[in-house]
Each structure stands twice: as C-alpha cells, then as structure tokens.
C-alpha positions as CSV (number, residue, x, y, z in Angstrom):
1,M,-27.9,123.6,23.6
2,K,-27.7,125.8,20.3
3,H,-26.4,128.8,20.9
4,A,-27.9,132.0,19.0
5,Y,-26.2,135.4,18.6
6,L,-28.2,139.0,18.7
7,F,-27.7,142.5,16.9
8,P,-29.3,145.5,18.5
9,G,-29.9,148.6,15.9
10,Q,-30.2,152.0,15.7
11,G,-30.8,153.6,19.2
12,A,-28.4,151.7,21.3
13,Q,-25.8,154.0,20.6
14,Y,-24.0,155.6,23.5
15,S,-20.6,158.0,23.7
16,G,-17.5,155.8,24.7
17,M,-18.9,152.5,22.9
18,G,-16.1,150.5,21.2
19,K,-13.0,152.3,23.3
20,D,-12.3,149.2,25.6
21,L,-12.1,147.1,22.8
22,Y,-9.9,149.4,20.0
23,E,-7.5,150.5,23.5
24,H,-7.3,146.2,24.4
25,S,-7.5,144.4,20.9
26,A,-5.2,144.7,18.5
27,Q,-7.3,143.6,15.7
28,A,-10.0,145.6,16.8
29,K,-8.0,148.4,16.4
30,E,-7.1,147.5,12.8
31,L,-10.6,147.3,12.2
32,F,-11.5,150.4,13.6
33,E,-9.0,152.1,11.1
34,K,-10.1,150.5,8.3
35,A,-13.6,151.9,8.9
36,N,-12.4,155.3,9.0
37,E,-10.8,154.6,5.8
38,I,-13.6,152.8,4.5
39,L,-16.2,156.0,5.6
40,G,-13.9,158.8,4.9
41,F,-14.0,160.4,8.4
42,R,-12.6,158.9,11.9
43,I,-16.0,157.5,13.1
44,T,-13.8,156.4,16.3
45,D,-13.6,159.5,17.3
46,I,-17.2,160.3,17.7
47,M,-18.0,156.6,18.8
48,F,-15.5,156.9,21.6
49,E,-15.5,160.8,22.5
50,G,-18.6,162.4,20.8
51,T,-22.0,163.9,22.5
52,A,-25.1,162.1,22.3
53,E,-26.0,164.4,19.7
54,E,-23.3,163.4,17.2
55,L,-23.9,160.1,17.8
56,K,-28.1,160.8,16.7
57,Q,-27.0,161.2,13.2
58,T,-27.9,158.6,11.0
59,K,-25.2,158.9,8.9
60,V,-23.1,158.1,12.1
61,T,-25.3,155.7,14.3
62,Q,-26.2,152.6,11.5
63,P,-22.5,151.9,11.0
64,A,-21.0,153.1,14.6
65,V,-23.1,150.3,16.0
66,F,-22.6,148.1,13.5
67,L,-19.0,148.3,14.0
68,H,-19.0,147.8,17.4
69,S,-21.6,144.6,17.5
70,V,-19.1,143.1,14.5
71,I,-15.8,144.3,16.0
72,L,-16.7,142.6,19.5
73,A,-18.1,139.6,17.7
74,K,-15.0,139.3,15.7
75,T,-12.5,139.9,18.6
76,L,-14.6,137.4,20.7
77,G,-14.6,135.1,18.0
78,V,-17.5,133.9,18.2
79,K,-19.3,130.3,16.6
80,P,-23.3,131.0,16.5
81,D,-25.5,127.9,15.8
82,A,-27.5,130.7,14.2
83,V,-27.7,134.6,14.6
84,A,-30.4,137.7,14.1
85,G,-30.4,141.6,14.0
86,H,-33.1,143.9,14.8
87,S,-33.4,146.1,11.7
88,L,-30.0,147.8,11.6
89,G,-28.5,144.6,13.6
90,E,-29.4,142.5,10.6
91,F,-26.2,143.4,8.8
92,S,-23.9,143.1,11.7
93,A,-25.7,139.3,12.0
94,L,-24.9,139.0,7.8
95,V,-21.0,139.3,8.5
96,I,-20.7,137.2,11.7
97,A,-22.5,134.9,9.7
98,G,-20.1,134.9,6.9
99,A,-22.8,135.8,4.5
100,I,-20.9,139.4,3.5
101,S,-17.4,140.6,4.3
102,F,-16.7,143.1,7.1
103,E,-15.9,145.6,4.0
104,D,-18.7,144.9,2.2
105,G,-21.2,145.3,4.9
106,L,-20.0,148.6,6.0
107,K,-20.1,150.2,3.0
108,L,-24.1,148.6,2.7
109,V,-24.6,150.2,6.1
110,A,-22.7,153.6,5.2
111,K,-25.1,153.6,2.1
112,R,-28.1,152.4,3.9
113,A,-27.9,155.4,6.5
114,A,-27.3,158.1,3.7
115,A,-30.2,156.7,2.0
116,M,-32.3,157.0,5.0
117,Q,-31.3,160.3,6.2
118,A,-32.5,161.4,2.5
119,A,-35.8,160.2,2.6
120,C,-36.4,161.3,6.3
121,E,-35.6,165.0,4.6
122,A,-37.8,164.4,1.6
123,Q,-40.8,163.7,3.3
124,P,-41.1,164.1,7.4
125,G,-42.5,161.3,9.6
126,T,-42.2,160.0,13.1
127,M,-42.5,156.9,14.8
128,A,-44.1,156.0,18.4
129,A,-44.4,153.2,21.0
130,V,-47.6,151.5,21.9
131,L,-47.5,149.8,25.2
132,G,-50.1,147.6,26.4
133,L,-52.2,146.8,23.4
134,E,-52.4,143.3,21.6
135,D,-50.6,143.6,17.7
136,A,-54.1,142.7,16.6
137,A,-55.7,146.0,17.8
138,V,-52.8,148.2,17.1
139,E,-53.0,147.0,13.4
140,Q,-56.5,147.3,13.6
141,I,-55.8,151.5,14.4
142,C,-53.8,151.8,11.9
143,A,-56.0,150.4,9.4
144,G,-58.4,152.6,9.9
145,I,-56.1,156.1,9.3
146,E,-53.8,156.6,6.3
147,G,-50.1,157.4,6.4
148,V,-49.1,155.2,9.4
149,V,-48.4,151.1,9.7
150,A,-47.0,149.1,12.7
151,A,-43.2,148.9,12.0
152,N,-41.4,147.2,14.5
153,Y,-42.7,143.9,16.5
154,N,-40.9,143.9,19.5
155,C,-42.6,142.0,21.9
156,P,-46.0,141.2,23.4
157,G,-47.6,144.1,24.3
158,Q,-45.2,146.4,22.5
159,L,-45.4,147.5,18.8
160,V,-44.1,150.6,17.2
161,I,-45.9,152.7,14.2
162,S,-44.7,154.4,12.0
163,G,-45.6,156.9,9.0
164,A,-46.6,160.9,8.7
165,V,-46.4,163.0,11.9
166,E,-50.3,163.7,11.9
167,A,-51.4,160.1,11.0
168,V,-48.9,158.7,14.1
169,D,-50.0,161.0,16.5
170,E,-53.7,160.5,16.0
171,A,-53.0,156.5,16.1
172,C,-51.6,157.3,19.6
173,V,-54.9,159.3,20.8
174,K,-56.6,156.0,19.1
175,A,-54.7,153.5,21.1
176,K,-55.1,155.4,24.5
177,E,-58.8,155.0,23.9
178,A,-58.2,151.5,23.4
179,G,-56.7,151.1,26.3
180,A,-53.0,151.2,25.6
181,R,-50.6,151.7,28.8
182,R,-48.6,154.0,26.6
183,A,-48.4,155.9,23.0
184,L,-45.5,158.0,22.7
185,R,-43.5,159.7,20.2
186,L,-40.0,158.1,19.9
187,P,-37.1,160.4,19.6
188,V,-36.2,159.3,15.5
189,G,-35.7,161.2,12.5
190,G,-37.8,159.5,10.5
191,A,-40.5,157.3,9.7
192,F,-38.4,154.0,9.7
193,H,-39.8,150.6,8.2
194,S,-43.0,152.3,6.8
195,P,-43.5,153.0,2.8
196,L,-41.9,156.5,3.6
197,M,-38.9,154.7,3.5
198,E,-39.6,153.8,-0.6
199,P,-36.8,156.3,-2.0
200,A,-34.3,154.7,0.0
201,R,-35.2,151.0,-0.4
202,V,-34.8,151.3,-4.5
203,E,-31.4,153.3,-3.5
204,L,-30.2,150.7,-1.8
205,E,-31.5,147.8,-3.9
206,K,-28.8,148.3,-6.6
207,A,-26.4,148.2,-3.8
208,I,-27.1,144.9,-2.2
209,N,-28.0,143.2,-5.8
210,E,-24.5,144.1,-6.8
211,A,-22.3,143.1,-3.2
212,P,-21.2,139.7,-3.0
213,F,-23.1,137.7,-0.6
214,Q,-22.0,134.2,0.0
215,T,-23.8,130.9,1.5
216,P,-23.7,132.1,5.4
217,L,-22.0,129.1,7.9
218,C,-25.2,129.0,9.9
219,P,-28.5,130.6,9.5
220,I,-30.1,134.0,9.7
221,Y,-33.4,134.8,11.0
222,Q,-34.4,138.1,8.9
223,N,-36.9,140.7,9.6
224,V,-39.4,140.9,6.8
225,D,-40.7,136.8,7.4
226,A,-39.0,135.9,11.1
227,Q,-37.5,132.7,9.1
228,P,-34.4,131.1,9.0
229,H,-32.5,131.6,5.6
230,T,-28.9,130.4,4.3
231,D,-29.9,131.0,0.7
232,P,-28.0,134.3,-0.4
233,Q,-30.8,135.6,-3.3
234,E,-33.2,135.1,-0.4
235,I,-31.6,136.5,2.3
236,K,-30.7,139.7,-0.6
237,K,-34.4,139.9,-1.0
238,N,-35.3,140.3,2.6
239,L,-32.8,142.9,3.0
240,I,-34.0,145.2,0.4
241,A,-37.6,144.3,1.6
242,Q,-36.7,145.4,5.1
243,L,-36.4,148.9,4.5
244,T,-40.4,149.7,4.1
245,A,-41.4,146.5,6.0
246,P,-42.2,145.8,9.4
247,V,-39.5,144.1,12.0
248,R,-41.1,140.6,13.1
249,W,-38.8,140.7,16.5
250,T,-41.5,138.9,18.5
251,Y,-42.0,135.7,16.0
252,I,-38.0,135.9,15.5
253,T,-37.5,135.1,19.4
254,K,-40.9,132.7,18.9
255,N,-39.6,131.1,16.0
256,M,-36.0,130.7,17.5
257,L,-37.4,128.9,20.9
258,A,-39.4,126.6,19.1
259,D,-36.1,125.4,17.0
260,G,-34.6,124.7,20.1
261,F,-32.7,127.8,20.9
262,A,-32.4,128.7,24.5
263,N,-28.8,130.5,24.5
264,F,-28.8,134.0,23.4
265,T,-25.8,136.3,23.6
266,E,-26.6,140.2,23.0
267,L,-23.5,141.9,21.1
268,G,-23.0,145.1,20.9
269,P,-24.0,148.2,22.7
270,G,-27.1,148.3,25.0
271,T,-29.5,145.6,26.4
272,V,-32.4,146.3,24.5
273,L,-32.9,142.9,22.5
274,Q,-32.4,141.0,26.2
275,G,-34.9,142.9,27.6
276,L,-37.4,142.0,24.9
277,V,-36.4,138.3,24.4
278,K,-37.4,137.8,28.4
279,K,-40.6,139.7,27.6
280,V,-41.3,136.2,25.6
281,S,-39.8,133.8,27.6
282,T,-37.7,133.7,30.9
283,D,-37.0,130.2,30.3
284,V,-34.1,131.3,28.2
285,E,-30.2,131.9,28.8
286,I,-29.2,135.3,28.1
287,E,-26.9,137.7,28.5
288,S,-25.3,141.2,26.5
289,K,-21.9,141.9,26.2
290,S,-20.4,145.2,24.7
291,A,-16.6,144.7,26.0
292,L,-14.2,142.2,26.1
C-alpha cells in the first residue's frame, strides 16, 4: 500500500511544540540548535515556552511549524512514496522528499515569513472561512466583488477566501445570503494566497531561483495545480506561484486517492489535515503524529 506523508501549515502551532523531540532525541536537539544558529535567535525558547501571542507572529510561526514537522520526520526516518504540504507545509514536504536541504529550506521559510509579514503591513487584508457552500458558488461570489479571491480549497464545503478587509466582509454577507452554514473571519495577519501577497512573491522568487534544488526521491503534490511533480524547475516555479495562488488541498487529496494512496500520516503540530482528508474520503487510513 502506497504511503504519503502530509505536512501542516500556519495555524497549527501550539506552545510546547517540539519540546518532546528536543528532550528525547540527540539528532533532533542538534537540528533545533542548528536552526537557532541559522535564524539568529532561539526559536526553541518560543516554541517550547512561548505564549500563543508570541507564537502567532508570522516570523516565528512559519519556521516553528516547519521545524516541528521536518525534525519529527527526520527523527522518525520516514521514507514516503509521496508527500504534500498545506501552504507553508509544502516546504517541509520538499525537505523530506530530498528536493532541498534542511538548512536551505529553513532559510527560504524565514525569508518567506519576513516577506509575507512586510506585505501584510504594507497592505492590510484578511481571510475568512466559508462553510457549507459548493466551491463554484463561493467562486461566483468572489468574482462579483473586487478585492477578494478563493484562497484555500480545504475540503468539500470548506473554502477560505482572502483579500481586502471590506471585500472579505462583503463576501461573507453574500455567502450567508446564498445559504452558507457559516462565513467567519479568521485570526490571521493578512490576505495570504491572494494578489495582496505579490510583493512577497517577487521577493521570494529570487531566493527560490538561487537555492539549490535536487530531483526529489518521491513525487510532491503541489498546492498550485494539485499534481505530482519531480522536476526541480517545475517545483520552483510552482513554489513561487504559491504565494498569490490558491491552495488546492481538496484536489491534492482527490488526486492522491485516485493515484492509489490510501495510507496517510500527518507529521507536525495539530491534526487539521487528518480532518480535511477524512472529509474527502472516510475510506482511508490516516494518523497524525506530533511527537516520538
């Protein structure tokens, strides 16, 4: 049976994440300390003992989630037949698939976080979850309002929209009028996966193009097109586009199932992806691991 590993994105963080790894694995401790050195601050202190507010800062959240996922996977010695990651999780997936080194992956994630934070501050925006409507209905609502787009296709009946604050609020009202069960703003720092992230995309493009990518050991199903990729140039192009394009997680899950994957492990903080996969199909084996 083909086994795929899944990696969560921003929002899955919690205080104490990764502490068990640090305390019980010499390999994990070494990688965490290397990360502290690369980042120039002790992110482990914030991960292990920090408040929810400290962990919520994009410059902390993204490397923290990346480190928890990647170091756990490396400590467990996983050998996947395919990988996928939700938004930020795509970087974790690429490291575990051998497409990029741990060090280069962390540097890109840190740069991505800083660029996204700057874009959020330059042009404020927000995101909202729309529950209980077909994707096409939400897309139609967004098409009729300037400044809001579909951002995260999470699972059937759950689509996150992103854009300017007023536009997102208007789309939420229209979604409820159209029969959405819920349409609520999310506690995020900006309009991720929308055109408002264009300055961050431009900044990250150069760094990704300069980073040494290898042919991965297994396919990675990428957010932008939900298709499996092994060509380093294609992977880079999709990774750059990811910042302003929607995350097609529903379709990644469907494509993996169609390609014969029926066994999944979510590695890192939280159990969000486990829940999303089950919404697509209950006929799968899936577990979430956050510790040894």
